[in-house]
N, C-alpha and C positions, 0 to 999 in steps of 0.2 A: 607422506605416510598414507597408506591406503585408508579409505573412508571406514571400513569395517573394523580395522585394527584401532584406529584412533577413537572411534566411538565406544568400542568395547572397553578400552582403557578408562575412558571417562565414566562409564557406567560402573566399573569395578572400583574406581577410586573417586568417590563423590567430592573429594577436595578439588577435583578438576572442574567442578561446576563454577569456580571462581579463578580461572587460570590467569586472569589479567594481572594478578599481582606479580607474576614472574616474567611478564613480557612488557616491553617498551614500544613506543611508537617508532623509535629509531630502528629497532629490530625489524619491524614490519617493512619499513621503507628502505632498508639497506640492501644492496646488491640486487640479486635476482628477485628477491621478495618484492622489492618496490616495483619493478616492471610487471611482475605477475599481478600485483595488487592493481596496478593501472589497467591492465588488460580485463580484469574481472569487474572493476568498478565503472569502467568507461560506458559499458552497455546500460548500466543502471542510470548513469548520468544522462545519456541520451533519453532514455525513457522518462526520466524526471523532468528534463528541459522540456520535452514534448507535452507533458501534463500541464506545466505552467503556461506554455504557449497557447495551448487550447483553452485553458481557463480564462486567459486574458483576452483572446480574440473572439470567444464564443458570442458575446453580445453583438459584436459587429457582424458576425456571421448570420445570426438570426434577423438582424436588421436588413441584410441584403437578400437572403434566400428564404426567409421566413422560418417558421417551425418553433415558435416560443413554447407551444404546447409539449414539444419534444425536447426541450432544453436539457433536462436531466438524463434523457436517453443517450446522449453523447457520452456521458460517463458510464452509464449503466451497461451499454453494449460494449464499450471499451473494456470495462473490467470483466465482463462475462467472457469476452475474448481472451483476456488475460488469464482467467481461470483455466480455460482450455489449454493455453500455452503452458502454463505452470505444470499441468498434468502431463502433458506430452513430453515435457523436458527430460523426464527420466528415460523414456524410450529413445528420444533423440540423442541423449548423451551416450547411451549404451551403443547405439548403431553408428554414430559418426565420431565419437570422441569429443573431447573438450573443444578443440579448435573447430571441427566441422559443425558441431552443434551450435556454437556461438555465431559462426558465419551464416548458417542458415536462418537463425533468429533475425539477424541484421537484415537479411534479404526480405524476409516477410514484413518486418517493420517498415522497411523502405517502401515496399509496394502499397502498404496502407497509407503512408504519408502521401504518396503520389495521387492515390484515389481521392483523398481529402482535398488536396490542392486543386483538383479538377472538378470537384463537386458542383453541379448546376442546381441542386435542390437538396433539402434536408435528408431524403431517403438515401441518396448517394453518399452524403457525408457520413451518415450513420453506418453504412456498409464499410466505408473506409476506416471509420474508427474501430469497427469490429476486427478488421484485419490488423490495424495498428496494435490493438490490444493483444491479439494473438502473438505477434512478435514481441511486444513488451513484456508479456507474461513469460515467454520463453527466456528473455534476457535476464529478468529478475530472478527466476527460479534457478537458472544456471549459475548465477553469481553466488547464491547461497550454497548450492550443491558443490561447486568447485572449491569453495573455501576449505572443505574437509580434504580435498584431493591434493591441494598444492600448498597448504600451511600446516605447521605443527599445531596440536591442540592448544598450547599456551597462547598462540596467536589469534584463536578464534574470536574472542570478544573484540579485539582491536579490528580485526577484518570485518566482522559484522558492523561495528560502529562505523567503519569507513564506508562500507556499502550504503548504510543509512545516511552518511554525511554527504553523499553525492547529491542529496536533495538540497544541500546548501549551495552547491554549485548551481543547481537549477533556479534557486531564488535570485541569483545574480543575473543568469543569462535569460531564462525563460520569459520573465515579464518584460524584459527590455526588448527581446526579439518580437514577442507578440504585440506589446504595446506600441512600438514604433511602426510596425507594419499596419496595425489597426488604425492608428491615427493618420497614417498616410493613405488609408482606403485601400490597402493592398493585403488584406489578411491572407490571401492564397500563398503569397510568398513566404509567410511564416512557415507553412508546411514545406514548401520547396527547400527552405534553409536547412532542413534537417538532413537532406541527403548528402552534402558534403561531410557533415559530422559522422554520418553512418559509414562513409567510405574511409575516413581516418581510423575509426574504430576497428573496421574490418582489417585494416593493414596492420594495426597493433596486435590484434588477436592472432592473425596469421603468423606473425614473427614470434610472439612471446608464448603462445600455447602449442607450438609445434612439438613433436616428440623429440627433435634434436635439442630442444631447450630444456629437456628434462621432465616435460609434462607428458608422461606415457599413459596410455590407457589400453587395457586388455579388453577386447570385445567379448562379452559373455557368450557361452555356447547357445543360450536361449535368451531371446529378447524379453524384456520386462513387459508384462501384460498391463493394459490400461483399464482401470475401473470405469468403463464406459457408462454403465448404467448409473453409478452414483453421480458422476459428472453430469450426466444428462438430467438427472433429477435436480441437482443443485442449480444448473443453468435455467431449467423450467421454473424452479422456485423463484428465482430473481425476476424472470420475465413475467411471471404471473403477478408478483407484487407490483412491478412497474406498470403493467397493463391495467391494474385496478383503478388508476387515476382516471381512466376514460369511461368508467361506469357513472351514470348519472346521479345515483343516490348514494349517500354516505354509508347506508347499511350494506349495500353491494360492494362498495370499496373496502369496507372492513372484511367482508366475507372473502374478497380476493386476497387480502393480506393474510388471513388465516389459512386459506388454501395454499398460498405460496410458502408460508412457514411449514405447513404440513408436509409439502413435498420435500423440504429441507430435512425435517425429522425422518421422513421415509428413507431418505438417502443415508442417514446415520444408522438406521436400523438395518438396512441391507448391508452396509459397510462392516458392521460388526461381525457378521456371519460370512462375508465374502472371502473367497479364496484369494482374490486380488483386491487389496485394501487401498482406500484413499488416504486414511490417517492410520497411525500406529495404534497398537493396542493401549487402552486406557485413555484414549483421547476424548471419549464421549461421556465419561463419568465425572461429574463435578466434584465428587468426593476424593478423586485422585489428584495428585499434583499436575500431571499432564493435562487432564481434563480442565482444571481450573485455569492453567496457563492459556490453553486454546480459547476457552471462553473469554478470558480477559482481552486477548488479542482481537477477537471479533467485536467486542463491545467498544474498545478504544478506537478501532478503525471506523466503526459506524459514526462515532462522534466527529471524526475528521471530515466526513463526506459532505458536511454543511459547507465546505469550502467552495464547492462548484457554484453556489449562488452568490457568493460574496461580491465578485466583480459587478454583477448585474445590480445588486443593491447599492453598491458604492457609486456606480455611474448614474443610476436613475435617481436615487434619493439624496445623494450627497454631492452630486455634480462633479465627481472626479473624472479625469481623463482616463482612456484605457490604460495608459502607462502607469499612472499613479495608482489606479485601482489594482492593477496587476502586481505592483510591488507591495502594496498593503496586504493583498491576499497571501502573497509569498511569505509573509511573516510567519504564518502557520508552519510552513515547511522548514523555514529558517530556525524556528524554535525546536522543531523535531531534530534537526541536525545538530544544533548546538547542545541540546539535552543528551543526545546519544554520544556525542564525542566526549563531553564533560563526564559523564557517569560511567563510561566503559571501564575505567580503571578501578572502580569500586569493587569490593568483595566482601563476603561475610555479611555483617550487620549493616555496613554501608550500602551494599546492594539491596538489602531488605528495605532500607529507608527509601531508596529511590523507587522501589516498586510500590510502596505505599503512598508516596507523595504524588507520583505521576498522575493516576486517575483523578485525584483531588484537584490538581492544577487544571486538568482538562475540563472538569465540571464547572469549575469557577470561570474559566475562560468562555465557555458556551453561555453560561448565565449572563455574563457581562455583555456578550454580543447581542443577546435577546433584548437588553435595554438600550444599547447604543445604536444599532443599525436602524431600527424602525423610526427613531425620533431624531432627525437631523435638526441642528440649531439649538440643541439643549445646552451645548458648551460652545466656547470660541472655536473657530475652525481649526486652529493649530492643536489645540488641546483635544478636540474631538478626534482628530487624526491620530494623535499619539495614544489615546486610550483605546481606539480600535486596533491599533498595531499591537499594543500590549496584550489585549484580550486574545487576538489571533495567535500571537506568539505563545501565550499560555496554553492554548489548546494543543499546539504542536510540541511544546516543551513537555507537557504532561505524558505524551506518548514517547517522546525521545529518551527521557531519562530512565524509563524502565525497559525500553526496547532491547538493548543489548543483553540484559539479564533474562529477559523472557525467552528470547531466541536461543541463548546459550543453553538454558535449562531444557528446552525441547530437545536440542541436540544431544545433551549429555544424559538425559533421562530416557532416551529411546530404548525400547526393549532390544535384546540381542537379536541380530539378524534384521532388524528394522530401521537401522541407522540411516541408510539412504532415503528410505521412505519419509522418515521424520524431517529430514532436511528439505526435501521437495514440498512437503506438506505445509511448511511454514508460509510459503508464498500463496498456496491454495487457500489456507484459512484467512490469511491477510486479505486476499482479493475477494473471497466470499463476503467478508464483513463489509468491505468497501461497496460491493455490488448491491448487497442488501440496503446499505445505507443510502446509496445513490438512488435506488428505486423507491424507498420510503421517503427520502427527501423530496423527490418529484411529486409524489403523491400528496405529502403535506403541504407543500408550497402551492400546488394547484388547488387543493381543497380549501386553502386559506385565502385564495383570491388572486394568486399571481397572474393567471390568464383571464379570469372572469371574476371581478370587474376589470382587472388588470390596472395599468398605469400606476401612479404613485400610491394611490390608496390601496390597491391590491398588493403591491410590493411591501408596503408597511405591515400590513396584516400577515403576509407570508413570512416576513423576516422574524416577526415576533414569535409566531407559532413555531417556526422551523427550529430556532435555536433553543427556545425554552424546552420543547419536547425532546430534542436530541441531547440535552444535558443529562437526561436520566441514564443514558447508555454508559458513559464513564463513571457515573455514580454507582451503578451496579457492579462495574469492574472494580471499583475501589473496595466495595463490600467483599467481592471474591478474593481479591489480593490479600486483604487483612486476614481473612478467614482461612484460606487454603494455601496461599503462595508464600507470603512474606512472614507469616507467624513464626516464632522461634521454635515451636514445637515441630513444624514441618522441617526446619533446618536440622533439628535433632534427629529426625527420622532418616534424613538424607545422608547424615554422617555415619561413618563406620564406627562400630563399637570400639572403644579404647581397650 
């Protein structure tokens, strides 16, 4: 079903906000749907495996080529590149079609992986990570956009949950690949190992998304325009926040954060009046359902970016090997995947409960990490590891159980004529939240002593401040969800009069 038609139906019939009740997993995986689902989600799986590989090997990378001060920049620049990729995905899809766009994204991702594998110093690695992020952003955004092109609306929540569930695949593969190569002293091969996976995914896309397989695409007469000014301001916003950590005084660092956030606000003001928009109408007003949903997504994703420092804390403070630290860290993504898959079949009041409970679980998980990670030896080693895994999983679970319903509502509430924009914007908003979170995480960790005085004392201080301060983001999301998203009065507004 064409994207415009399917979304218009959803907007006209609000009961389609919860279409999962009429769809089953077997329907999604049966026949041609199953192969198409694999073609869409394989790129996300590759992107997710890469994220866990890099998270696991990064402590080994800085030990060999240096750059501890730039630790968080590996994620910051990766996510900035992903924002650019997500934005360009609309134009790439219009020009090349589903198959061509996915193949182009895989080529860019592979080029970035090769650059990282060859990096002689941190600046080279950061450049490679930026290119990797560009390709990863394209892959992620295309996966969401193509859901509407290849599946019926009743399958959307299941398909969204499946895309999110690919992070579960990453929790099995990413830490193993990164940890084994890091422990063997060959972290570069962790990046090389991504290339055969990209080749297999390219073959699957070439076969399953070709026009002869029923995935047809009509090239529009005019190519979609890119909101270059808004994207430039968002990228500048993240980079200014990240660069604030290098100012010597705390007051100057705070000013840098304010300036960076101001650039983000300026981007929203321009986007409201722009002919070519980055987000659909209603996305910037917290009093509207759409605005509350987008704000909740940003706040939840900010909370999860603390993950980038977890392997470093586990290895330095708790004595874990790269492999065990990688798998413990992956508990966060595993919780996200499990929560998303388990909650995707909920509808009505059940979906509302998932939306309310998610941010609370995320907040509690971060608060627990603020107590556990800075203080090794407080519990027996086995119990300490179990508690850390539960806390990390709780952070991911909190995002995952609400994610299918947040995304589905964005797609279903999109104004007429802005359905494709709403689909692409999901990834843009998600990545901006991650980018801001990574930038602020680096600022907080370094200000708390990660690099100066450094060592175990600096890591303990950084861990305590990082997780405690970041717990406020999902707590604010919990307030938004209760007040604007999951409240029964909102559901009443969304339902058609009887």
